[in-house]
mmCIF file of the N, C-alpha and C atoms, coordinates in Angstrom:
data_MODEL
# 
_entry.id   MODEL 
# 
loop_
_atom_site.group_PDB 
_atom_site.id 
_atom_site.type_symbol 
_atom_site.label_atom_id 
_atom_site.label_alt_id 
_atom_site.label_comp_id 
_atom_site.label_asym_id 
_atom_site.label_entity_id 
_atom_site.label_seq_id 
_atom_site.pdbx_PDB_ins_code 
_atom_site.Cartn_x 
_atom_site.Cartn_y 
_atom_site.Cartn_z 
_atom_site.occupancy 
_atom_site.B_iso_or_equiv 
_atom_site.pdbx_formal_charge 
_atom_site.auth_seq_id 
_atom_site.auth_comp_id 
_atom_site.auth_asym_id 
_atom_site.auth_atom_id 
_atom_site.pdbx_PDB_model_num 
ATOM 1   N N  . MET A 1 1  ? 76.495 120.490 102.554 1.00 0.00 ? 1  MET A N  1 
ATOM 2   C CA . MET A 1 1  ? 76.983 120.513 103.894 1.00 0.00 ? 1  MET A CA 1 
ATOM 3   C C  . MET A 1 1  ? 77.923 121.710 104.002 1.00 0.00 ? 1  MET A C  1 
ATOM 4   N N  . ARG A 1 2  ? 77.524 122.655 104.773 1.00 0.00 ? 2  ARG A N  1 
ATOM 5   C CA . ARG A 1 2  ? 78.261 123.912 104.896 1.00 0.00 ? 2  ARG A CA 1 
ATOM 6   C C  . ARG A 1 2  ? 79.658 123.671 105.481 1.00 0.00 ? 2  ARG A C  1 
ATOM 7   N N  . ASP A 1 3  ? 80.666 124.261 104.827 1.00 0.00 ? 3  ASP A N  1 
ATOM 8   C CA . ASP A 1 3  ? 82.075 124.226 105.250 1.00 0.00 ? 3  ASP A CA 1 
ATOM 9   C C  . ASP A 1 3  ? 82.659 122.811 105.307 1.00 0.00 ? 3  ASP A C  1 
ATOM 10  N N  . ARG A 1 4  ? 82.177 121.900 104.482 1.00 0.00 ? 4  ARG A N  1 
ATOM 11  C CA . ARG A 1 4  ? 82.700 120.526 104.458 1.00 0.00 ? 4  ARG A CA 1 
ATOM 12  C C  . ARG A 1 4  ? 83.408 120.209 103.138 1.00 0.00 ? 4  ARG A C  1 
ATOM 13  N N  . GLY A 1 5  ? 83.548 121.206 102.265 1.00 0.00 ? 5  GLY A N  1 
ATOM 14  C CA . GLY A 1 5  ? 84.197 120.993 100.974 1.00 0.00 ? 5  GLY A CA 1 
ATOM 15  C C  . GLY A 1 5  ? 85.694 121.217 101.039 1.00 0.00 ? 5  GLY A C  1 
ATOM 16  N N  . HIS A 1 6  ? 86.315 121.375 99.874  1.00 0.00 ? 6  HIS A N  1 
ATOM 17  C CA . HIS A 1 6  ? 87.760 121.594 99.782  1.00 0.00 ? 6  HIS A CA 1 
ATOM 18  C C  . HIS A 1 6  ? 88.153 122.938 100.383 1.00 0.00 ? 6  HIS A C  1 
ATOM 19  N N  . GLN A 1 7  ? 89.403 122.996 100.834 1.00 0.00 ? 7  GLN A N  1 
ATOM 20  C CA . GLN A 1 7  ? 89.933 124.235 101.403 1.00 0.00 ? 7  GLN A CA 1 
ATOM 21  C C  . GLN A 1 7  ? 90.456 125.116 100.269 1.00 0.00 ? 7  GLN A C  1 
ATOM 22  N N  . ALA A 1 8  ? 90.053 126.381 100.297 1.00 0.00 ? 8  ALA A N  1 
ATOM 23  C CA . ALA A 1 8  ? 90.480 127.339 99.274  1.00 0.00 ? 8  ALA A CA 1 
ATOM 24  C C  . ALA A 1 8  ? 91.822 127.955 99.664  1.00 0.00 ? 8  ALA A C  1 
ATOM 25  N N  . LEU A 1 9  ? 92.389 128.759 98.759  1.00 0.00 ? 9  LEU A N  1 
ATOM 26  C CA . LEU A 1 9  ? 93.670 129.416 99.017  1.00 0.00 ? 9  LEU A CA 1 
ATOM 27  C C  . LEU A 1 9  ? 93.609 130.361 100.204 1.00 0.00 ? 9  LEU A C  1 
ATOM 28  N N  . ASN A 1 10 ? 92.452 130.924 100.485 1.00 0.00 ? 10 ASN A N  1 
ATOM 29  C CA . ASN A 1 10 ? 92.310 131.849 101.618 1.00 0.00 ? 10 ASN A CA 1 
ATOM 30  C C  . ASN A 1 10 ? 92.026 131.106 102.922 1.00 0.00 ? 10 ASN A C  1 
ATOM 31  N N  . GLN A 1 11 ? 92.258 129.785 102.937 1.00 0.00 ? 11 GLN A N  1 
ATOM 32  C CA . GLN A 1 11 ? 92.117 128.924 104.118 1.00 0.00 ? 11 GLN A CA 1 
ATOM 33  C C  . GLN A 1 11 ? 90.664 128.673 104.546 1.00 0.00 ? 11 GLN A C  1 
ATOM 34  N N  . SER A 1 12 ? 89.686 129.171 103.790 1.00 0.00 ? 12 SER A N  1 
ATOM 35  C CA . SER A 1 12 ? 88.291 128.871 104.126 1.00 0.00 ? 12 SER A CA 1 
ATOM 36  C C  . SER A 1 12 ? 87.862 127.602 103.385 1.00 0.00 ? 12 SER A C  1 
ATOM 37  N N  . TYR A 1 13 ? 86.861 126.929 103.936 1.00 0.00 ? 13 TYR A N  1 
ATOM 38  C CA . TYR A 1 13 ? 86.356 125.704 103.330 1.00 0.00 ? 13 TYR A CA 1 
ATOM 39  C C  . TYR A 1 13 ? 85.080 125.994 102.559 1.00 0.00 ? 13 TYR A C  1 
ATOM 40  N N  . GLY A 1 14 ? 84.933 125.337 101.445 1.00 0.00 ? 14 GLY A N  1 
ATOM 41  C CA . GLY A 1 14 ? 83.723 125.479 100.650 1.00 0.00 ? 14 GLY A CA 1 
ATOM 42  C C  . GLY A 1 14 ? 82.632 124.542 101.140 1.00 0.00 ? 14 GLY A C  1 
ATOM 43  N N  . ASP A 1 15 ? 81.494 124.610 100.493 1.00 0.00 ? 15 ASP A N  1 
ATOM 44  C CA . ASP A 1 15 ? 80.366 123.753 100.841 1.00 0.00 ? 15 ASP A CA 1 
ATOM 45  C C  . ASP A 1 15 ? 80.450 122.457 100.045 1.00 0.00 ? 15 ASP A C  1 
ATOM 46  N N  . LEU A 1 16 ? 80.074 121.377 100.665 1.00 0.00 ? 16 LEU A N  1 
ATOM 47  C CA . LEU A 1 16 ? 80.043 120.072 100.027 1.00 0.00 ? 16 LEU A CA 1 
ATOM 48  C C  . LEU A 1 16 ? 78.610 119.796 99.588  1.00 0.00 ? 16 LEU A C  1 
ATOM 49  N N  . ILE A 1 17 ? 78.437 119.503 98.316  1.00 0.00 ? 17 ILE A N  1 
ATOM 50  C CA . ILE A 1 17 ? 77.113 119.213 97.769  1.00 0.00 ? 17 ILE A CA 1 
ATOM 51  C C  . ILE A 1 17 ? 77.064 117.732 97.407  1.00 0.00 ? 17 ILE A C  1 
ATOM 52  N N  . LEU A 1 18 ? 76.077 117.028 97.945  1.00 0.00 ? 18 LEU A N  1 
ATOM 53  C CA . LEU A 1 18 ? 75.919 115.601 97.701  1.00 0.00 ? 18 LEU A CA 1 
ATOM 54  C C  . LEU A 1 18 ? 74.696 115.349 96.836  1.00 0.00 ? 18 LEU A C  1 
ATOM 55  N N  . ASN A 1 19 ? 74.849 114.518 95.827  1.00 0.00 ? 19 ASN A N  1 
ATOM 56  C CA . ASN A 1 19 ? 73.727 114.061 95.015  1.00 0.00 ? 19 ASN A CA 1 
ATOM 57  C C  . ASN A 1 19 ? 73.598 112.564 95.237  1.00 0.00 ? 19 ASN A C  1 
ATOM 58  N N  . ILE A 1 20 ? 72.501 112.143 95.838  1.00 0.00 ? 20 ILE A N  1 
ATOM 59  C CA . ILE A 1 20 ? 72.291 110.736 96.151  1.00 0.00 ? 20 ILE A CA 1 
ATOM 60  C C  . ILE A 1 20 ? 71.149 110.210 95.301  1.00 0.00 ? 20 ILE A C  1 
ATOM 61  N N  . LYS A 1 21 ? 71.414 109.113 94.599  1.00 0.00 ? 21 LYS A N  1 
ATOM 62  C CA . LYS A 1 21 ? 70.383 108.463 93.786  1.00 0.00 ? 21 LYS A CA 1 
ATOM 63  C C  . LYS A 1 21 ? 70.186 107.062 94.327  1.00 0.00 ? 21 LYS A C  1 
ATOM 64  N N  . ILE A 1 22 ? 68.951 106.696 94.578  1.00 0.00 ? 22 ILE A N  1 
ATOM 65  C CA . ILE A 1 22 ? 68.629 105.389 95.117  1.00 0.00 ? 22 ILE A CA 1 
ATOM 66  C C  . ILE A 1 22 ? 68.053 104.530 94.004  1.00 0.00 ? 22 ILE A C  1 
ATOM 67  N N  . LYS A 1 23 ? 68.701 103.395 93.766  1.00 0.00 ? 23 LYS A N  1 
ATOM 68  C CA . LYS A 1 23 ? 68.239 102.487 92.727  1.00 0.00 ? 23 LYS A CA 1 
ATOM 69  C C  . LYS A 1 23 ? 67.048 101.683 93.240  1.00 0.00 ? 23 LYS A C  1 
ATOM 70  N N  . PRO A 1 24 ? 66.104 101.354 92.357  1.00 0.00 ? 24 PRO A N  1 
ATOM 71  C CA . PRO A 1 24 ? 64.980 100.523 92.778  1.00 0.00 ? 24 PRO A CA 1 
ATOM 72  C C  . PRO A 1 24 ? 65.457 99.115  93.144  1.00 0.00 ? 24 PRO A C  1 
ATOM 73  N N  . HIS A 1 25 ? 64.778 98.491  94.087  1.00 0.00 ? 25 HIS A N  1 
ATOM 74  C CA . HIS A 1 25 ? 65.101 97.146  94.536  1.00 0.00 ? 25 HIS A CA 1 
ATOM 75  C C  . HIS A 1 25 ? 64.025 96.202  94.045  1.00 0.00 ? 25 HIS A C  1 
ATOM 76  N N  . LYS A 1 26 ? 64.380 94.940  93.781  1.00 0.00 ? 26 LYS A N  1 
ATOM 77  C CA . LYS A 1 26 ? 63.380 94.014  93.234  1.00 0.00 ? 26 LYS A CA 1 
ATOM 78  C C  . LYS A 1 26 ? 62.407 93.492  94.284  1.00 0.00 ? 26 LYS A C  1 
ATOM 79  N N  . LEU A 1 27 ? 62.751 93.553  95.580  1.00 0.00 ? 27 LEU A N  1 
ATOM 80  C CA . LEU A 1 27 ? 61.864 93.041  96.624  1.00 0.00 ? 27 LEU A CA 1 
ATOM 81  C C  . LEU A 1 27 ? 61.225 94.135  97.478  1.00 0.00 ? 27 LEU A C  1 
ATOM 82  N N  . PHE A 1 28 ? 61.877 95.267  97.626  1.00 0.00 ? 28 PHE A N  1 
ATOM 83  C CA . PHE A 1 28 ? 61.408 96.316  98.520  1.00 0.00 ? 28 PHE A CA 1 
ATOM 84  C C  . PHE A 1 28 ? 61.085 97.588  97.743  1.00 0.00 ? 28 PHE A C  1 
ATOM 85  N N  . VAL A 1 29 ? 60.076 98.327  98.231  1.00 0.00 ? 29 VAL A N  1 
ATOM 86  C CA . VAL A 1 29 ? 59.679 99.599  97.631  1.00 0.00 ? 29 VAL A CA 1 
ATOM 87  C C  . VAL A 1 29 ? 59.811 100.663 98.708  1.00 0.00 ? 29 VAL A C  1 
ATOM 88  N N  . ARG A 1 30 ? 60.418 101.775 98.362  1.00 0.00 ? 30 ARG A N  1 
ATOM 89  C CA . ARG A 1 30 ? 60.590 102.859 99.327  1.00 0.00 ? 30 ARG A CA 1 
ATOM 90  C C  . ARG A 1 30 ? 59.596 103.966 99.027  1.00 0.00 ? 30 ARG A C  1 
ATOM 91  N N  . LYS A 1 31 ? 58.890 104.403 100.059 1.00 0.00 ? 31 LYS A N  1 
ATOM 92  C CA . LYS A 1 31 ? 57.975 105.550 99.966  1.00 0.00 ? 31 LYS A CA 1 
ATOM 93  C C  . LYS A 1 31 ? 58.335 106.487 101.101 1.00 0.00 ? 31 LYS A C  1 
ATOM 94  N N  . GLY A 1 32 ? 59.033 107.558 100.785 1.00 0.00 ? 32 GLY A N  1 
ATOM 95  C CA . GLY A 1 32 ? 59.526 108.467 101.816 1.00 0.00 ? 32 GLY A CA 1 
ATOM 96  C C  . GLY A 1 32 ? 60.564 107.762 102.661 1.00 0.00 ? 32 GLY A C  1 
ATOM 97  N N  . PHE A 1 33 ? 60.356 107.723 103.967 1.00 0.00 ? 33 PHE A N  1 
ATOM 98  C CA . PHE A 1 33 ? 61.273 107.050 104.870 1.00 0.00 ? 33 PHE A CA 1 
ATOM 99  C C  . PHE A 1 33 ? 60.842 105.619 105.181 1.00 0.00 ? 33 PHE A C  1 
ATOM 100 N N  . ASP A 1 34 ? 59.727 105.164 104.590 1.00 0.00 ? 34 ASP A N  1 
ATOM 101 C CA . ASP A 1 34 ? 59.197 103.824 104.858 1.00 0.00 ? 34 ASP A CA 1 
ATOM 102 C C  . ASP A 1 34 ? 59.608 102.856 103.759 1.00 0.00 ? 34 ASP A C  1 
ATOM 103 N N  . ILE A 1 35 ? 59.783 101.582 104.132 1.00 0.00 ? 35 ILE A N  1 
ATOM 104 C CA . ILE A 1 35 ? 60.138 100.531 103.189 1.00 0.00 ? 35 ILE A CA 1 
ATOM 105 C C  . ILE A 1 35 ? 59.046 99.471  103.242 1.00 0.00 ? 35 ILE A C  1 
ATOM 106 N N  . TYR A 1 36 ? 58.532 99.087  102.072 1.00 0.00 ? 36 TYR A N  1 
ATOM 107 C CA . TYR A 1 36 ? 57.443 98.125  101.962 1.00 0.00 ? 36 TYR A CA 1 
ATOM 108 C C  . TYR A 1 36 ? 57.893 96.903  101.172 1.00 0.00 ? 36 TYR A C  1 
ATOM 109 N N  . SER A 1 37 ? 57.280 95.771  101.490 1.00 0.00 ? 37 SER A N  1 
ATOM 110 C CA . SER A 1 37 ? 57.426 94.570  100.672 1.00 0.00 ? 37 SER A CA 1 
ATOM 111 C C  . SER A 1 37 ? 56.045 93.926  100.575 1.00 0.00 ? 37 SER A C  1 
ATOM 112 N N  . GLU A 1 38 ? 55.869 93.104  99.587  1.00 0.00 ? 38 GLU A N  1 
ATOM 113 C CA . GLU A 1 38 ? 54.571 92.483  99.351  1.00 0.00 ? 38 GLU A CA 1 
ATOM 114 C C  . GLU A 1 38 ? 54.667 90.990  99.577  1.00 0.00 ? 38 GLU A C  1 
ATOM 115 N N  . LEU A 1 39 ? 53.683 90.438  100.277 1.00 0.00 ? 39 LEU A N  1 
ATOM 116 C CA . LEU A 1 39 ? 53.622 89.013  100.538 1.00 0.00 ? 39 LEU A CA 1 
ATOM 117 C C  . LEU A 1 39 ? 52.239 88.521  100.158 1.00 0.00 ? 39 LEU A C  1 
ATOM 118 N N  . LYS A 1 40 ? 52.169 87.558  99.276  1.00 0.00 ? 40 LYS A N  1 
ATOM 119 C CA . LYS A 1 40 ? 50.885 87.000  98.873  1.00 0.00 ? 40 LYS A CA 1 
ATOM 120 C C  . LYS A 1 40 ? 50.550 85.836  99.805  1.00 0.00 ? 40 LYS A C  1 
ATOM 121 N N  . ILE A 1 41 ? 49.330 85.885  100.364 1.00 0.00 ? 41 ILE A N  1 
ATOM 122 C CA . ILE A 1 41 ? 48.868 84.821  101.252 1.00 0.00 ? 41 ILE A CA 1 
ATOM 123 C C  . ILE A 1 41 ? 47.517 84.328  100.762 1.00 0.00 ? 41 ILE A C  1 
ATOM 124 N N  . SER A 1 42 ? 47.137 83.167  101.234 1.00 0.00 ? 42 SER A N  1 
ATOM 125 C CA . SER A 1 42 ? 45.854 82.587  100.823 1.00 0.00 ? 42 SER A CA 1 
ATOM 126 C C  . SER A 1 42 ? 44.711 83.303  101.541 1.00 0.00 ? 42 SER A C  1 
ATOM 127 N N  . VAL A 1 43 ? 43.515 83.156  100.998 1.00 0.00 ? 43 VAL A N  1 
ATOM 128 C CA . VAL A 1 43 ? 42.333 83.754  101.598 1.00 0.00 ? 43 VAL A CA 1 
ATOM 129 C C  . VAL A 1 43 ? 42.083 83.134  102.973 1.00 0.00 ? 43 VAL A C  1 
ATOM 130 N N  . SER A 1 44 ? 42.277 81.830  103.087 1.00 0.00 ? 44 SER A N  1 
ATOM 131 C CA . SER A 1 44 ? 42.050 81.173  104.376 1.00 0.00 ? 44 SER A CA 1 
ATOM 132 C C  . SER A 1 44 ? 43.028 81.677  105.442 1.00 0.00 ? 44 SER A C  1 
ATOM 133 N N  . LYS A 1 45 ? 44.269 81.911  105.079 1.00 0.00 ? 45 LYS A N  1 
ATOM 134 C CA . LYS A 1 45 ? 45.237 82.440  106.050 1.00 0.00 ? 45 LYS A CA 1 
ATOM 135 C C  . LYS A 1 45 ? 44.881 83.869  106.431 1.00 0.00 ? 45 LYS A C  1 
ATOM 136 N N  . ALA A 1 46 ? 44.360 84.642  105.495 1.00 0.00 ? 46 ALA A N  1 
ATOM 137 C CA . ALA A 1 46 ? 43.953 86.016  105.795 1.00 0.00 ? 46 ALA A CA 1 
ATOM 138 C C  . ALA A 1 46 ? 42.758 86.039  106.745 1.00 0.00 ? 46 ALA A C  1 
ATOM 139 N N  . ILE A 1 47 ? 41.856 85.069  106.609 1.00 0.00 ? 47 ILE A N  1 
ATOM 140 C CA . ILE A 1 47 ? 40.665 85.021  107.459 1.00 0.00 ? 47 ILE A CA 1 
ATOM 141 C C  . ILE A 1 47 ? 40.965 84.381  108.816 1.00 0.00 ? 47 ILE A C  1 
ATOM 142 N N  . LEU A 1 48 ? 41.630 83.228  108.793 1.00 0.00 ? 48 LEU A N  1 
ATOM 143 C CA . LEU A 1 48 ? 41.852 82.465  110.018 1.00 0.00 ? 48 LEU A CA 1 
ATOM 144 C C  . LEU A 1 48 ? 43.139 82.844  110.752 1.00 0.00 ? 48 LEU A C  1 
ATOM 145 N N  . GLY A 1 49 ? 44.059 83.458  110.056 1.00 0.00 ? 49 GLY A N  1 
ATOM 146 C CA . GLY A 1 49 ? 45.333 83.822  110.666 1.00 0.00 ? 49 GLY A CA 1 
ATOM 147 C C  . GLY A 1 49 ? 46.354 82.713  110.540 1.00 0.00 ? 49 GLY A C  1 
ATOM 148 N N  . GLY A 1 50 ? 47.510 82.979  111.021 1.00 0.00 ? 50 GLY A N  1 
ATOM 149 C CA . GLY A 1 50 ? 48.608 82.019  110.949 1.00 0.00 ? 50 GLY A CA 1 
ATOM 150 C C  . GLY A 1 50 ? 49.919 82.778  110.922 1.00 0.00 ? 50 GLY A C  1 
ATOM 151 N N  . SER A 1 51 ? 51.002 82.058  110.737 1.00 0.00 ? 51 SER A N  1 
ATOM 152 C CA . SER A 1 51 ? 52.304 82.724  110.672 1.00 0.00 ? 51 SER A CA 1 
ATOM 153 C C  . SER A 1 51 ? 52.877 82.603  109.262 1.00 0.00 ? 51 SER A C  1 
ATOM 154 N N  . CYS A 1 52 ? 53.658 83.596  108.876 1.00 0.00 ? 52 CYS A N  1 
ATOM 155 C CA . CYS A 1 52 ? 54.314 83.636  107.572 1.00 0.00 ? 52 CYS A CA 1 
ATOM 156 C C  . CYS A 1 52 ? 55.746 84.116  107.770 1.00 0.00 ? 52 CYS A C  1 
ATOM 157 N N  . LYS A 1 53 ? 56.615 83.673  106.901 1.00 0.00 ? 53 LYS A N  1 
ATOM 158 C CA . LYS A 1 53 ? 57.991 84.172  106.908 1.00 0.00 ? 53 LYS A CA 1 
ATOM 159 C C  . LYS A 1 53 ? 58.111 85.240  105.840 1.00 0.00 ? 53 LYS A C  1 
ATOM 160 N N  . ILE A 1 54 ? 58.727 86.362  106.222 1.00 0.00 ? 54 ILE A N  1 
ATOM 161 C CA . ILE A 1 54 ? 58.926 87.462  105.279 1.00 0.00 ? 54 ILE A CA 1 
ATOM 162 C C  . ILE A 1 54 ? 60.395 87.847  105.265 1.00 0.00 ? 54 ILE A C  1 
ATOM 163 N N  . LEU A 1 55 ? 60.814 88.434  104.158 1.00 0.00 ? 55 LEU A N  1 
ATOM 164 C CA . LEU A 1 55 ? 62.180 88.947  104.060 1.00 0.00 ? 55 LEU A CA 1 
ATOM 165 C C  . LEU A 1 55 ? 62.205 90.390  104.538 1.00 0.00 ? 55 LEU A C  1 
ATOM 166 N N  . THR A 1 56 ? 63.178 90.717  105.377 1.00 0.00 ? 56 THR A N  1 
ATOM 167 C CA . THR A 1 56 ? 63.380 92.083  105.847 1.00 0.00 ? 56 THR A CA 1 
ATOM 168 C C  . THR A 1 56 ? 64.790 92.513  105.469 1.00 0.00 ? 56 THR A C  1 
ATOM 169 N N  . LEU A 1 57 ? 65.127 93.745  105.771 1.00 0.00 ? 57 LEU A N  1 
ATOM 170 C CA . LEU A 1 57 ? 66.481 94.219  105.516 1.00 0.00 ? 57 LEU A CA 1 
ATOM 171 C C  . LEU A 1 57 ? 67.500 93.487  106.385 1.00 0.00 ? 57 LEU A C  1 
ATOM 172 N N  . ASP A 1 58 ? 67.048 92.929  107.503 1.00 0.00 ? 58 ASP A N  1 
ATOM 173 C CA . ASP A 1 58 ? 67.933 92.206  108.420 1.00 0.00 ? 58 ASP A CA 1 
ATOM 174 C C  . ASP A 1 58 ? 67.869 90.698  108.257 1.00 0.00 ? 58 ASP A C  1 
ATOM 175 N N  . GLY A 1 59 ? 67.152 90.213  107.258 1.00 0.00 ? 59 GLY A N  1 
ATOM 176 C CA . GLY A 1 59 ? 67.034 88.772  107.039 1.00 0.00 ? 59 GLY A CA 1 
ATOM 177 C C  . GLY A 1 59 ? 65.590 88.315  107.130 1.00 0.00 ? 59 GLY A C  1 
ATOM 178 N N  . GLU A 1 60 ? 65.404 87.019  107.232 1.00 0.00 ? 60 GLU A N  1 
ATOM 179 C CA . GLU A 1 60 ? 64.061 86.443  107.251 1.00 0.00 ? 60 GLU A CA 1 
ATOM 180 C C  . GLU A 1 60 ? 63.478 86.511  108.670 1.00 0.00 ? 60 GLU A C  1 
ATOM 181 N N  . LYS A 1 61 ? 62.203 86.919  108.770 1.00 0.00 ? 61 LYS A N  1 
ATOM 182 C CA . LYS A 1 61 ? 61.499 87.022  110.055 1.00 0.00 ? 61 LYS A CA 1 
ATOM 183 C C  . LYS A 1 61 ? 60.155 86.316  109.927 1.00 0.00 ? 61 LYS A C  1 
ATOM 184 N N  . SER A 1 62 ? 59.608 85.879  111.045 1.00 0.00 ? 62 SER A N  1 
ATOM 185 C CA . SER A 1 62 ? 58.294 85.261  111.089 1.00 0.00 ? 62 SER A CA 1 
ATOM 186 C C  . SER A 1 62 ? 57.309 86.284  111.660 1.00 0.00 ? 62 SER A C  1 
ATOM 187 N N  . ILE A 1 63 ? 56.142 86.397  111.002 1.00 0.00 ? 63 ILE A N  1 
ATOM 188 C CA . ILE A 1 63 ? 55.101 87.310  111.484 1.00 0.00 ? 63 ILE A CA 1 
ATOM 189 C C  . ILE A 1 63 ? 53.809 86.543  111.648 1.00 0.00 ? 63 ILE A C  1 
ATOM 190 N N  . ASN A 1 64 ? 52.934 87.040  112.500 1.00 0.00 ? 64 ASN A N  1 
ATOM 191 C CA . ASN A 1 64 ? 51.608 86.460  112.706 1.00 0.00 ? 64 ASN A CA 1 
ATOM 192 C C  . ASN A 1 64 ? 50.577 87.276  111.951 1.00 0.00 ? 64 ASN A C  1 
ATOM 193 N N  . ILE A 1 65 ? 49.676 86.589  111.263 1.00 0.00 ? 65 ILE A N  1 
ATOM 194 C CA . ILE A 1 65 ? 48.599 87.236  110.509 1.00 0.00 ? 65 ILE A CA 1 
ATOM 195 C C  . ILE A 1 65 ? 47.351 87.197  111.357 1.00 0.00 ? 65 ILE A C  1 
# 
């Protein structure tokens, strides 16, 4: 980040360099800017449809298959 670092003796600011490391999560997988989770459902629910509860970053949600 340009000019966001410490101030030098000549009153100018240096650049701030950030190193961000993201730890893997046990329920969610990140691919680029997208977040995925896996839900196992029965074959009958996949064919006939129905509702399932899934975990999201904001809590549990219900989805329709």
